[in-house]
PyMOL Python script that loads the backbone (N, CA, C, O; Angstrom):
from pymol import cmd

cmd.read_pdbstr("""\
ATOM      1  N   UNK A   1     -29.780  33.586   5.435  1.00  0.00           N
ATOM      2  CA  UNK A   1     -29.234  32.902   4.282  1.00  0.00           C
ATOM      3  C   UNK A   1     -29.651  31.433   4.377  1.00  0.00           C
ATOM      4  O   UNK A   1     -29.426  30.781   5.396  1.00  0.00           O
ATOM      5  N   UNK A   2     -30.255  30.925   3.314  1.00  0.00           N
ATOM      6  CA  UNK A   2     -30.689  29.529   3.341  1.00  0.00           C
ATOM      7  C   UNK A   2     -29.512  28.603   3.011  1.00  0.00           C
ATOM      8  O   UNK A   2     -28.445  29.067   2.608  1.00  0.00           O
ATOM      9  N   UNK A   3     -29.714  27.307   3.183  1.00  0.00           N
ATOM     10  CA  UNK A   3     -28.619  26.347   3.031  1.00  0.00           C
ATOM     11  C   UNK A   3     -28.130  26.241   1.584  1.00  0.00           C
ATOM     12  O   UNK A   3     -26.940  26.027   1.353  1.00  0.00           O
ATOM     13  N   UNK A   4     -29.028  26.385   0.613  1.00  0.00           N
ATOM     14  CA  UNK A   4     -28.607  26.308  -0.794  1.00  0.00           C
ATOM     15  C   UNK A   4     -27.650  27.446  -1.147  1.00  0.00           C
ATOM     16  O   UNK A   4     -26.651  27.230  -1.833  1.00  0.00           O
ATOM     17  N   UNK A   5     -27.950  28.630  -0.688  1.00  0.00           N
ATOM     18  CA  UNK A   5     -27.086  29.779  -0.950  1.00  0.00           C
ATOM     19  C   UNK A   5     -25.730  29.594  -0.277  1.00  0.00           C
ATOM     20  O   UNK A   5     -24.693  29.916  -0.857  1.00  0.00           O
ATOM     21  N   UNK A   6     -25.743  29.076   0.942  1.00  0.00           N
ATOM     22  CA  UNK A   6     -24.492  28.846   1.663  1.00  0.00           C
ATOM     23  C   UNK A   6     -23.621  27.825   0.933  1.00  0.00           C
ATOM     24  O   UNK A   6     -22.406  27.999   0.842  1.00  0.00           O
ATOM     25  N   UNK A   7     -24.232  26.768   0.417  1.00  0.00           N
ATOM     26  CA  UNK A   7     -23.479  25.741  -0.313  1.00  0.00           C
ATOM     27  C   UNK A   7     -22.882  26.325  -1.589  1.00  0.00           C
ATOM     28  O   UNK A   7     -21.721  26.066  -1.906  1.00  0.00           O
ATOM     29  N   UNK A   8     -23.660  27.104  -2.314  1.00  0.00           N
ATOM     30  CA  UNK A   8     -23.176  27.714  -3.555  1.00  0.00           C
ATOM     31  C   UNK A   8     -22.021  28.668  -3.263  1.00  0.00           C
ATOM     32  O   UNK A   8     -21.022  28.671  -3.982  1.00  0.00           O
ATOM     33  N   UNK A   9     -22.152  29.470  -2.221  1.00  0.00           N
ATOM     34  CA  UNK A   9     -21.075  30.394  -1.855  1.00  0.00           C
ATOM     35  C   UNK A   9     -19.814  29.642  -1.435  1.00  0.00           C
ATOM     36  O   UNK A   9     -18.704  30.031  -1.798  1.00  0.00           O
ATOM     37  N   UNK A  10     -19.987  28.573  -0.674  1.00  0.00           N
ATOM     38  CA  UNK A  10     -18.838  27.776  -0.236  1.00  0.00           C
ATOM     39  C   UNK A  10     -18.138  27.132  -1.432  1.00  0.00           C
ATOM     40  O   UNK A  10     -16.909  27.125  -1.489  1.00  0.00           O
ATOM     41  N   UNK A  11     -18.896  26.590  -2.387  1.00  0.00           N
ATOM     42  CA  UNK A  11     -18.300  25.983  -3.579  1.00  0.00           C
ATOM     43  C   UNK A  11     -17.575  27.023  -4.433  1.00  0.00           C
ATOM     44  O   UNK A  11     -16.501  26.752  -4.969  1.00  0.00           O
ATOM     45  N   UNK A  12     -18.162  28.206  -4.556  1.00  0.00           N
ATOM     46  CA  UNK A  12     -17.514  29.273  -5.318  1.00  0.00           C
ATOM     47  C   UNK A  12     -16.212  29.703  -4.646  1.00  0.00           C
ATOM     48  O   UNK A  12     -15.204  29.923  -5.317  1.00  0.00           O
ATOM     49  N   UNK A  13     -16.240  29.820  -3.321  1.00  0.00           N
ATOM     50  CA  UNK A  13     -15.030  30.179  -2.578  1.00  0.00           C
ATOM     51  C   UNK A  13     -13.958  29.114  -2.757  1.00  0.00           C
ATOM     52  O   UNK A  13     -12.796  29.451  -2.982  1.00  0.00           O
ATOM     53  N   UNK A  14     -14.316  27.852  -2.663  1.00  0.00           N
ATOM     54  CA  UNK A  14     -13.362  26.748  -2.810  1.00  0.00           C
ATOM     55  C   UNK A  14     -12.741  26.743  -4.213  1.00  0.00           C
ATOM     56  O   UNK A  14     -11.542  26.510  -4.366  1.00  0.00           O
ATOM     57  N   UNK A  15     -13.555  26.998  -5.217  1.00  0.00           N
ATOM     58  CA  UNK A  15     -13.055  27.050  -6.589  1.00  0.00           C
ATOM     59  C   UNK A  15     -12.100  28.224  -6.766  1.00  0.00           C
ATOM     60  O   UNK A  15     -11.068  28.095  -7.425  1.00  0.00           O
ATOM     61  N   UNK A  16     -12.439  29.357  -6.184  1.00  0.00           N
ATOM     62  CA  UNK A  16     -11.572  30.529  -6.253  1.00  0.00           C
ATOM     63  C   UNK A  16     -10.226  30.252  -5.591  1.00  0.00           C
ATOM     64  O   UNK A  16      -9.187  30.638  -6.127  1.00  0.00           O
ATOM     65  N   UNK A  17     -10.228  29.588  -4.429  1.00  0.00           N
ATOM     66  CA  UNK A  17      -8.986  29.271  -3.720  1.00  0.00           C
ATOM     67  C   UNK A  17      -8.110  28.329  -4.541  1.00  0.00           C
ATOM     68  O   UNK A  17      -6.892  28.504  -4.595  1.00  0.00           O
ATOM     69  N   UNK A  18      -8.720  27.334  -5.178  1.00  0.00           N
ATOM     70  CA  UNK A  18      -7.955  26.395  -6.008  1.00  0.00           C
ATOM     71  C   UNK A  18      -7.295  27.110  -7.182  1.00  0.00           C
ATOM     72  O   UNK A  18      -6.126  26.868  -7.479  1.00  0.00           O
ATOM     73  N   UNK A  19      -8.032  27.980  -7.842  1.00  0.00           N
ATOM     74  CA  UNK A  19      -7.467  28.721  -8.976  1.00  0.00           C
ATOM     75  C   UNK A  19      -6.346  29.644  -8.524  1.00  0.00           C
ATOM     76  O   UNK A  19      -5.330  29.776  -9.206  1.00  0.00           O
ATOM     77  N   UNK A  20      -6.530  30.271  -7.389  1.00  0.00           N
ATOM     78  CA  UNK A  20      -5.511  31.168  -6.854  1.00  0.00           C
ATOM     79  C   UNK A  20      -4.242  30.386  -6.525  1.00  0.00           C
ATOM     80  O   UNK A  20      -3.138  30.844  -6.817  1.00  0.00           O
ATOM     81  N   UNK A  21      -4.393  29.214  -5.922  1.00  0.00           N
ATOM     82  CA  UNK A  21      -3.247  28.384  -5.571  1.00  0.00           C
ATOM     83  C   UNK A  21      -2.534  27.895  -6.833  1.00  0.00           C
ATOM     84  O   UNK A  21      -1.305  27.847  -6.871  1.00  0.00           O
ATOM     85  N   UNK A  22      -3.292  27.538  -7.851  1.00  0.00           N
ATOM     86  CA  UNK A  22      -2.721  27.040  -9.097  1.00  0.00           C
ATOM     87  C   UNK A  22      -1.891  28.121  -9.790  1.00  0.00           C
ATOM     88  O   UNK A  22      -0.854  27.817 -10.379  1.00  0.00           O
ATOM     89  N   UNK A  23      -2.331  29.369  -9.726  1.00  0.00           N
ATOM     90  CA  UNK A  23      -1.627  30.463 -10.382  1.00  0.00           C
ATOM     91  C   UNK A  23      -0.346  30.839  -9.651  1.00  0.00           C
ATOM     92  O   UNK A  23       0.563  31.401 -10.263  1.00  0.00           O
ATOM     93  N   UNK A  24      -0.252  30.548  -8.377  1.00  0.00           N
ATOM     94  CA  UNK A  24       0.885  31.009  -7.596  1.00  0.00           C
ATOM     95  C   UNK A  24       2.084  30.065  -7.644  1.00  0.00           C
ATOM     96  O   UNK A  24       3.035  30.253  -6.885  1.00  0.00           O
ATOM     97  N   UNK A  25       2.065  29.072  -8.503  1.00  0.00           N
ATOM     98  CA  UNK A  25       3.207  28.171  -8.602  1.00  0.00           C
ATOM     99  C   UNK A  25       4.387  28.910  -9.221  1.00  0.00           C
ATOM    100  O   UNK A  25       4.229  29.720 -10.135  1.00  0.00           O
ATOM    101  N   UNK A  26       5.570  28.609  -8.701  1.00  0.00           N
ATOM    102  CA  UNK A  26       6.754  29.318  -9.144  1.00  0.00           C
ATOM    103  C   UNK A  26       7.440  28.662 -10.336  1.00  0.00           C
ATOM    104  O   UNK A  26       8.096  29.341 -11.126  1.00  0.00           O
ATOM    105  N   UNK A  27       7.294  27.351 -10.469  1.00  0.00           N
ATOM    106  CA  UNK A  27       8.015  26.626 -11.503  1.00  0.00           C
ATOM    107  C   UNK A  27       7.041  25.892 -12.413  1.00  0.00           C
ATOM    108  O   UNK A  27       6.015  25.388 -11.957  1.00  0.00           O
ATOM    109  N   UNK A  28       7.364  25.834 -13.692  1.00  0.00           N
ATOM    110  CA  UNK A  28       6.614  24.985 -14.601  1.00  0.00           C
ATOM    111  C   UNK A  28       6.989  23.527 -14.329  1.00  0.00           C
ATOM    112  O   UNK A  28       6.115  22.673 -14.183  1.00  0.00           O
ATOM    113  N   UNK A  29       8.287  23.252 -14.264  1.00  0.00           N
ATOM    114  CA  UNK A  29       8.813  21.957 -13.839  1.00  0.00           C
ATOM    115  C   UNK A  29       9.809  22.259 -12.738  1.00  0.00           C
ATOM    116  O   UNK A  29      10.736  23.046 -12.930  1.00  0.00           O
ATOM    117  N   UNK A  30       9.624  21.639 -11.591  1.00  0.00           N
ATOM    118  CA  UNK A  30      10.497  21.910 -10.457  1.00  0.00           C
ATOM    119  C   UNK A  30      11.929  21.496 -10.793  1.00  0.00           C
ATOM    120  O   UNK A  30      12.132  20.473 -11.445  1.00  0.00           O
ATOM    121  N   UNK A  31      12.916  22.267 -10.363  1.00  0.00           N
ATOM    122  CA  UNK A  31      14.316  21.944 -10.671  1.00  0.00           C
ATOM    123  C   UNK A  31      14.744  20.549 -10.213  1.00  0.00           C
ATOM    124  O   UNK A  31      15.583  19.921 -10.859  1.00  0.00           O
ATOM    125  N   UNK A  32      14.186  20.063  -9.120  1.00  0.00           N
ATOM    126  CA  UNK A  32      14.538  18.721  -8.656  1.00  0.00           C
ATOM    127  C   UNK A  32      14.117  17.685  -9.686  1.00  0.00           C
ATOM    128  O   UNK A  32      14.879  16.768  -9.992  1.00  0.00           O
ATOM    129  N   UNK A  33      12.922  17.823 -10.220  1.00  0.00           N
ATOM    130  CA  UNK A  33      12.462  16.870 -11.228  1.00  0.00           C
ATOM    131  C   UNK A  33      13.182  17.066 -12.558  1.00  0.00           C
ATOM    132  O   UNK A  33      13.444  16.098 -13.272  1.00  0.00           O
ATOM    133  N   UNK A  34      13.498  18.296 -12.887  1.00  0.00           N
ATOM    134  CA  UNK A  34      14.184  18.579 -14.140  1.00  0.00           C
ATOM    135  C   UNK A  34      15.591  17.981 -14.146  1.00  0.00           C
ATOM    136  O   UNK A  34      16.047  17.473 -15.170  1.00  0.00           O
ATOM    137  N   UNK A  35      16.275  18.040 -13.011  1.00  0.00           N
ATOM    138  CA  UNK A  35      17.664  17.589 -12.924  1.00  0.00           C
ATOM    139  C   UNK A  35      17.812  16.165 -12.414  1.00  0.00           C
ATOM    140  O   UNK A  35      18.921  15.757 -12.070  1.00  0.00           O
ATOM    141  N   UNK A  36      16.757  15.413 -12.355  1.00  0.00           N
ATOM    142  CA  UNK A  36      16.854  14.091 -11.744  1.00  0.00           C
ATOM    143  C   UNK A  36      17.711  13.118 -12.545  1.00  0.00           C
ATOM    144  O   UNK A  36      18.233  12.160 -11.974  1.00  0.00           O
ATOM    145  N   UNK A  37      17.873  13.335 -13.858  1.00  0.00           N
ATOM    146  CA  UNK A  37      18.711  12.432 -14.637  1.00  0.00           C
ATOM    147  C   UNK A  37      20.199  12.646 -14.353  1.00  0.00           C
ATOM    148  O   UNK A  37      21.007  11.754 -14.611  1.00  0.00           O
ATOM    149  N   UNK A  38      20.563  13.785 -13.838  1.00  0.00           N
ATOM    150  CA  UNK A  38      21.966  14.027 -13.525  1.00  0.00           C
ATOM    151  C   UNK A  38      22.256  13.978 -12.031  1.00  0.00           C
ATOM    152  O   UNK A  38      23.396  13.733 -11.636  1.00  0.00           O
ATOM    153  N   UNK A  39      21.248  14.205 -11.194  1.00  0.00           N
ATOM    154  CA  UNK A  39      21.495  14.282  -9.762  1.00  0.00           C
ATOM    155  C   UNK A  39      20.668  13.307  -8.930  1.00  0.00           C
ATOM    156  O   UNK A  39      20.666  13.400  -7.703  1.00  0.00           O
ATOM    157  N   UNK A  40      19.977  12.391  -9.559  1.00  0.00           N
ATOM    158  CA  UNK A  40      19.130  11.498  -8.768  1.00  0.00           C
ATOM    159  C   UNK A  40      19.983  10.517  -7.975  1.00  0.00           C
ATOM    160  O   UNK A  40      21.135  10.254  -8.319  1.00  0.00           O
ATOM    161  N   UNK A  41      19.406   9.990  -6.922  1.00  0.00           N
ATOM    162  CA  UNK A  41      20.122   9.051  -6.080  1.00  0.00           C
ATOM    163  C   UNK A  41      20.472   7.789  -6.871  1.00  0.00           C
ATOM    164  O   UNK A  41      21.575   7.258  -6.746  1.00  0.00           O
ATOM    165  N   UNK A  42      19.533   7.318  -7.680  1.00  0.00           N
ATOM    166  CA  UNK A  42      19.790   6.097  -8.431  1.00  0.00           C
ATOM    167  C   UNK A  42      20.937   6.290  -9.416  1.00  0.00           C
ATOM    168  O   UNK A  42      21.815   5.433  -9.515  1.00  0.00           O
ATOM    169  N   UNK A  43      20.941   7.395 -10.140  1.00  0.00           N
ATOM    170  CA  UNK A  43      21.984   7.647 -11.140  1.00  0.00           C
ATOM    171  C   UNK A  43      23.358   7.737 -10.489  1.00  0.00           C
ATOM    172  O   UNK A  43      24.336   7.237 -11.045  1.00  0.00           O
ATOM    173  N   UNK A  44      23.447   8.355  -9.343  1.00  0.00           N
ATOM    174  CA  UNK A  44      24.750   8.517  -8.703  1.00  0.00           C
ATOM    175  C   UNK A  44      25.160   7.304  -7.876  1.00  0.00           C
ATOM    176  O   UNK A  44      26.351   7.020  -7.748  1.00  0.00           O
ATOM    177  N   UNK A  45      24.193   6.586  -7.312  1.00  0.00           N
ATOM    178  CA  UNK A  45      24.506   5.486  -6.408  1.00  0.00           C
ATOM    179  C   UNK A  45      24.629   4.138  -7.107  1.00  0.00           C
ATOM    180  O   UNK A  45      25.438   3.306  -6.696  1.00  0.00           O
ATOM    181  N   UNK A  46      23.859   3.914  -8.130  1.00  0.00           N
ATOM    182  CA  UNK A  46      23.802   2.606  -8.785  1.00  0.00           C
ATOM    183  C   UNK A  46      25.164   2.114  -9.294  1.00  0.00           C
ATOM    184  O   UNK A  46      25.517   0.968  -9.016  1.00  0.00           O
ATOM    185  N   UNK A  47      25.939   2.915 -10.018  1.00  0.00           N
ATOM    186  CA  UNK A  47      27.247   2.417 -10.480  1.00  0.00           C
ATOM    187  C   UNK A  47      28.192   2.054  -9.334  1.00  0.00           C
ATOM    188  O   UNK A  47      28.964   1.100  -9.437  1.00  0.00           O
ATOM    189  N   UNK A  48      28.128   2.810  -8.258  1.00  0.00           N
ATOM    190  CA  UNK A  48      28.991   2.515  -7.110  1.00  0.00           C
ATOM    191  C   UNK A  48      28.571   1.223  -6.422  1.00  0.00           C
ATOM    192  O   UNK A  48      29.418   0.442  -5.989  1.00  0.00           O
ATOM    193  N   UNK A  49      27.265   1.000  -6.321  1.00  0.00           N
ATOM    194  CA  UNK A  49      26.781  -0.222  -5.678  1.00  0.00           C
ATOM    195  C   UNK A  49      27.103  -1.460  -6.501  1.00  0.00           C
ATOM    196  O   UNK A  49      27.342  -2.528  -5.936  1.00  0.00           O
ATOM    197  N   UNK A  50      27.115  -1.341  -7.803  1.00  0.00           N
ATOM    198  CA  UNK A  50      27.420  -2.498  -8.656  1.00  0.00           C
ATOM    199  C   UNK A  50      28.842  -2.998  -8.448  1.00  0.00           C
ATOM    200  O   UNK A  50      29.142  -4.150  -8.758  1.00  0.00           O
ATOM    201  N   UNK A  51      29.696  -2.172  -7.943  1.00  0.00           N
ATOM    202  CA  UNK A  51      31.076  -2.580  -7.686  1.00  0.00           C
ATOM    203  C   UNK A  51      31.207  -3.424  -6.424  1.00  0.00           C
ATOM    204  O   UNK A  51      32.210  -4.116  -6.248  1.00  0.00           O
ATOM    205  N   UNK A  52      30.205  -3.378  -5.541  1.00  0.00           N
ATOM    206  CA  UNK A  52      30.265  -4.094  -4.266  1.00  0.00           C
ATOM    207  C   UNK A  52      29.015  -4.961  -4.121  1.00  0.00           C
ATOM    208  O   UNK A  52      27.918  -4.461  -3.873  1.00  0.00           O
ATOM    209  N   UNK A  53      29.204  -6.267  -4.282  1.00  0.00           N
ATOM    210  CA  UNK A  53      28.069  -7.200  -4.268  1.00  0.00           C
ATOM    211  C   UNK A  53      27.249  -7.122  -2.984  1.00  0.00           C
ATOM    212  O   UNK A  53      26.019  -7.099  -3.025  1.00  0.00           O
ATOM    213  N   UNK A  54      27.926  -7.082  -1.860  1.00  0.00           N
ATOM    214  CA  UNK A  54      27.218  -7.093  -0.576  1.00  0.00           C
ATOM    215  C   UNK A  54      26.404  -5.811  -0.374  1.00  0.00           C
ATOM    216  O   UNK A  54      25.258  -5.865   0.073  1.00  0.00           O
ATOM    217  N   UNK A  55      26.986  -4.682  -0.696  1.00  0.00           N
ATOM    218  CA  UNK A  55      26.256  -3.413  -0.552  1.00  0.00           C
ATOM    219  C   UNK A  55      25.081  -3.343  -1.528  1.00  0.00           C
ATOM    220  O   UNK A  55      24.016  -2.831  -1.183  1.00  0.00           O
ATOM    221  N   UNK A  56      25.271  -3.851  -2.730  1.00  0.00           N
ATOM    222  CA  UNK A  56      24.188  -3.898  -3.708  1.00  0.00           C
ATOM    223  C   UNK A  56      23.036  -4.727  -3.158  1.00  0.00           C
ATOM    224  O   UNK A  56      21.874  -4.329  -3.240  1.00  0.00           O
ATOM    225  N   UNK A  57      23.371  -5.882  -2.598  1.00  0.00           N
ATOM    226  CA  UNK A  57      22.336  -6.755  -2.048  1.00  0.00           C
ATOM    227  C   UNK A  57      21.613  -6.084  -0.880  1.00  0.00           C
ATOM    228  O   UNK A  57      20.390  -6.184  -0.782  1.00  0.00           O
ATOM    229  N   UNK A  58      22.327  -5.419  -0.010  1.00  0.00           N
ATOM    230  CA  UNK A  58      21.701  -4.745   1.133  1.00  0.00           C
ATOM    231  C   UNK A  58      20.783  -3.603   0.691  1.00  0.00           C
ATOM    232  O   UNK A  58      19.768  -3.337   1.336  1.00  0.00           O
ATOM    233  N   UNK A  59      21.129  -2.939  -0.389  1.00  0.00           N
ATOM    234  CA  UNK A  59      20.322  -1.811  -0.860  1.00  0.00           C
ATOM    235  C   UNK A  59      19.088  -2.270  -1.627  1.00  0.00           C
ATOM    236  O   UNK A  59      17.984  -1.789  -1.371  1.00  0.00           O
ATOM    237  N   UNK A  60      19.267  -3.201  -2.569  1.00  0.00           N
ATOM    238  CA  UNK A  60      18.161  -3.634  -3.428  1.00  0.00           C
ATOM    239  C   UNK A  60      17.491  -4.923  -2.961  1.00  0.00           C
ATOM    240  O   UNK A  60      16.435  -5.285  -3.481  1.00  0.00           O
ATOM    241  N   UNK A  61      18.070  -5.609  -2.009  1.00  0.00           N
ATOM    242  CA  UNK A  61      17.548  -6.883  -1.492  1.00  0.00           C
ATOM    243  C   UNK A  61      17.472  -7.950  -2.576  1.00  0.00           C
ATOM    244  O   UNK A  61      16.566  -8.783  -2.577  1.00  0.00           O
ATOM    245  N   UNK A  62      18.424  -7.917  -3.491  1.00  0.00           N
ATOM    246  CA  UNK A  62      18.567  -8.968  -4.498  1.00  0.00           C
ATOM    247  C   UNK A  62      19.978  -8.890  -5.056  1.00  0.00           C
ATOM    248  O   UNK A  62      20.638  -7.854  -4.981  1.00  0.00           O
ATOM    249  N   UNK A  63      20.422  -9.995  -5.611  1.00  0.00           N
ATOM    250  CA  UNK A  63      21.767 -10.026  -6.176  1.00  0.00           C
ATOM    251  C   UNK A  63      21.809  -9.224  -7.476  1.00  0.00           C
ATOM    252  O   UNK A  63      20.776  -8.860  -8.038  1.00  0.00           O
ATOM    253  N   UNK A  64      23.013  -8.964  -7.929  1.00  0.00           N
ATOM    254  CA  UNK A  64      23.177  -8.210  -9.167  1.00  0.00           C
ATOM    255  C   UNK A  64      22.606  -8.991 -10.343  1.00  0.00           C
ATOM    256  O   UNK A  64      21.970  -8.411 -11.223  1.00  0.00           O
ATOM    257  N   UNK A  65      22.826 -10.296 -10.363  1.00  0.00           N
ATOM    258  CA  UNK A  65      22.296 -11.111 -11.466  1.00  0.00           C
ATOM    259  C   UNK A  65      20.772 -11.121 -11.458  1.00  0.00           C
ATOM    260  O   UNK A  65      20.147 -11.050 -12.516  1.00  0.00           O
ATOM    261  N   UNK A  66      20.166 -11.208 -10.270  1.00  0.00           N
ATOM    262  CA  UNK A  66      18.700 -11.168 -10.186  1.00  0.00           C
ATOM    263  C   UNK A  66      18.172  -9.816 -10.650  1.00  0.00           C
ATOM    264  O   UNK A  66      17.162  -9.742 -11.350  1.00  0.00           O
ATOM    265  N   UNK A  67      18.855  -8.761 -10.260  1.00  0.00           N
ATOM    266  CA  UNK A  67      18.456  -7.420 -10.681  1.00  0.00           C
ATOM    267  C   UNK A  67      18.522  -7.290 -12.202  1.00  0.00           C
ATOM    268  O   UNK A  67      17.610  -6.749 -12.827  1.00  0.00           O
ATOM    269  N   UNK A  68      19.605  -7.790 -12.788  1.00  0.00           N
ATOM    270  CA  UNK A  68      19.761  -7.717 -14.241  1.00  0.00           C
ATOM    271  C   UNK A  68      18.686  -8.521 -14.964  1.00  0.00           C
ATOM    272  O   UNK A  68      18.167  -8.084 -15.991  1.00  0.00           O
ATOM    273  N   UNK A  69      18.350  -9.695 -14.431  1.00  0.00           N
ATOM    274  CA  UNK A  69      17.289 -10.510 -15.037  1.00  0.00           C
ATOM    275  C   UNK A  69      15.942  -9.797 -14.953  1.00  0.00           C
ATOM    276  O   UNK A  69      15.194  -9.754 -15.930  1.00  0.00           O
ATOM    277  N   UNK A  70      15.641  -9.246 -13.796  1.00  0.00           N
ATOM    278  CA  UNK A  70      14.390  -8.517 -13.621  1.00  0.00           C
ATOM    279  C   UNK A  70      14.336  -7.292 -14.538  1.00  0.00           C
ATOM    280  O   UNK A  70      13.305  -7.009 -15.148  1.00  0.00           O
ATOM    281  N   UNK A  71      15.431  -6.587 -14.627  1.00  0.00           N
ATOM    282  CA  UNK A  71      15.496  -5.417 -15.500  1.00  0.00           C
ATOM    283  C   UNK A  71      15.273  -5.802 -16.961  1.00  0.00           C
ATOM    284  O   UNK A  71      14.598  -5.086 -17.700  1.00  0.00           O
ATOM    285  N   UNK A  72      15.833  -6.918 -17.368  1.00  0.00           N
ATOM    286  CA  UNK A  72      15.648  -7.384 -18.743  1.00  0.00           C
ATOM    287  C   UNK A  72      14.179  -7.686 -19.034  1.00  0.00           C
ATOM    288  O   UNK A  72      13.696  -7.435 -20.138  1.00  0.00           O
ATOM    289  N   UNK A  73      13.477  -8.224 -18.045  1.00  0.00           N
ATOM    290  CA  UNK A  73      12.065  -8.571 -18.218  1.00  0.00           C
ATOM    291  C   UNK A  73      11.199  -7.317 -18.336  1.00  0.00           C
ATOM    292  O   UNK A  73      10.313  -7.255 -19.188  1.00  0.00           O
ATOM    293  N   UNK A  74      11.447  -6.330 -17.496  1.00  0.00           N
ATOM    294  CA  UNK A  74      10.561  -5.153 -17.446  1.00  0.00           C
ATOM    295  C   UNK A  74      11.102  -3.934 -18.184  1.00  0.00           C
ATOM    296  O   UNK A  74      10.487  -2.869 -18.137  1.00  0.00           O
ATOM    297  N   UNK A  75      12.220  -4.066 -18.855  1.00  0.00           N
ATOM    298  CA  UNK A  75      12.852  -2.913 -19.488  1.00  0.00           C
ATOM    299  C   UNK A  75      11.949  -2.231 -20.515  1.00  0.00           C
ATOM    300  O   UNK A  75      11.926  -1.002 -20.584  1.00  0.00           O
ATOM    301  N   UNK A  76      11.216  -2.985 -21.299  1.00  0.00           N
ATOM    302  CA  UNK A  76      10.340  -2.372 -22.298  1.00  0.00           C
ATOM    303  C   UNK A  76       9.229  -1.552 -21.653  1.00  0.00           C
ATOM    304  O   UNK A  76       8.797  -0.540 -22.206  1.00  0.00           O
ATOM    305  N   UNK A  77       8.768  -1.987 -20.484  1.00  0.00           N
ATOM    306  CA  UNK A  77       7.719  -1.245 -19.788  1.00  0.00           C
ATOM    307  C   UNK A  77       8.253   0.045 -19.164  1.00  0.00           C
ATOM    308  O   UNK A  77       7.491   0.982 -18.927  1.00  0.00           O
ATOM    309  N   UNK A  78       9.540   0.093 -18.903  1.00  0.00           N
ATOM    310  CA  UNK A  78      10.131   1.269 -18.272  1.00  0.00           C
ATOM    311  C   UNK A  78      10.537   2.341 -19.275  1.00  0.00           C
ATOM    312  O   UNK A  78      10.581   3.522 -18.930  1.00  0.00           O
ATOM    313  N   UNK A  79      10.828   1.955 -20.489  1.00  0.00           N
ATOM    314  CA  UNK A  79      11.252   2.939 -21.479  1.00  0.00           C
ATOM    315  C   UNK A  79      10.040   3.666 -22.038  1.00  0.00           C
ATOM    316  O   UNK A  79       8.987   3.057 -22.228  1.00  0.00           O
ATOM    317  N   UNK A  80      10.174   4.953 -22.301  1.00  0.00           N
ATOM    318  CA  UNK A  80       9.031   5.713 -22.813  1.00  0.00           C
ATOM    319  C   UNK A  80       8.635   5.238 -24.206  1.00  0.00           C
ATOM    320  O   UNK A  80       9.478   4.903 -25.038  1.00  0.00           O
ATOM    321  N   UNK A  81       7.357   5.221 -24.426  1.00  0.00           N
ATOM    322  CA  UNK A  81       6.807   4.798 -25.710  1.00  0.00           C
ATOM    323  C   UNK A  81       6.515   6.034 -26.539  1.00  0.00           C
ATOM    324  O   UNK A  81       5.786   6.923 -26.099  1.00  0.00           O
ATOM    325  N   UNK A  82       7.071   6.093 -27.717  1.00  0.00           N
ATOM    326  CA  UNK A  82       6.820   7.235 -28.601  1.00  0.00           C
ATOM    327  C   UNK A  82       5.818   6.814 -29.658  1.00  0.00           C
ATOM    328  O   UNK A  82       6.016   5.838 -30.381  1.00  0.00           O
ATOM    329  N   UNK A  83       4.759   7.561 -29.727  1.00  0.00           N
ATOM    330  CA  UNK A  83       3.722   7.258 -30.707  1.00  0.00           C
ATOM    331  C   UNK A  83       4.188   7.671 -32.098  1.00  0.00           C
ATOM    332  O   UNK A  83       4.783   8.732 -32.286  1.00  0.00           O
ATOM    333  N   UNK A  84       3.909   6.830 -33.037  1.00  0.00           N
ATOM    334  CA  UNK A  84       4.224   7.128 -34.425  1.00  0.00           C
ATOM    335  C   UNK A  84       2.925   7.519 -35.107  1.00  0.00           C
ATOM    336  O   UNK A  84       1.977   6.734 -35.155  1.00  0.00           O
ATOM    337  N   UNK A  85       2.885   8.715 -35.626  1.00  0.00           N
ATOM    338  CA  UNK A  85       1.683   9.205 -36.284  1.00  0.00           C
ATOM    339  C   UNK A  85       1.844   9.061 -37.788  1.00  0.00           C
ATOM    340  O   UNK A  85       2.831   9.508 -38.371  1.00  0.00           O
ATOM    341  N   UNK A  86       0.879   8.443 -38.386  1.00  0.00           N
ATOM    342  CA  UNK A  86       0.895   8.252 -39.827  1.00  0.00           C
ATOM    343  C   UNK A  86      -0.066   9.238 -40.470  1.00  0.00           C
ATOM    344  O   UNK A  86      -1.180   9.447 -39.990  1.00  0.00           O
ATOM    345  N   UNK A  87       0.377   9.832 -41.550  1.00  0.00           N
ATOM    346  CA  UNK A  87      -0.510  10.714 -42.313  1.00  0.00           C
ATOM    347  C   UNK A  87      -1.216   9.894 -43.368  1.00  0.00           C
ATOM    348  O   UNK A  87      -0.622   9.036 -44.020  1.00  0.00           O
ATOM    349  N   UNK A  88      -2.474  10.171 -43.520  1.00  0.00           N
ATOM    350  CA  UNK A  88      -3.248   9.432 -44.523  1.00  0.00           C
ATOM    351  C   UNK A  88      -3.426  10.256 -45.760  1.00  0.00           C
ATOM    352  O   UNK A  88      -4.053   9.804 -46.719  1.00  0.00           O
TER     353      UNK A  88
END
""", "prot")
cmd.dss("prot")
cmd.show_as("cartoon", "prot")
cmd.util.cbc("prot")
cmd.orient("prot")
């Protein structure tokens, strides 16, 4: 078997393995990612930390006021952008 044939066979095998692995996924969206708005660490921990200034500072390494200012600056970048489609 020459080297060109070996390379072609190896690439075909690699492509077959990738397709096989892709088909064997169990979830379309993993439950952890699906439920992150109700069970994420940030969602559950953030309100509790806001009640205690020192713990908030130790966790985020900034004061609550600094966090709020930073959030105000970057909030538009964090919210999802919905495209508006116009019909002509």
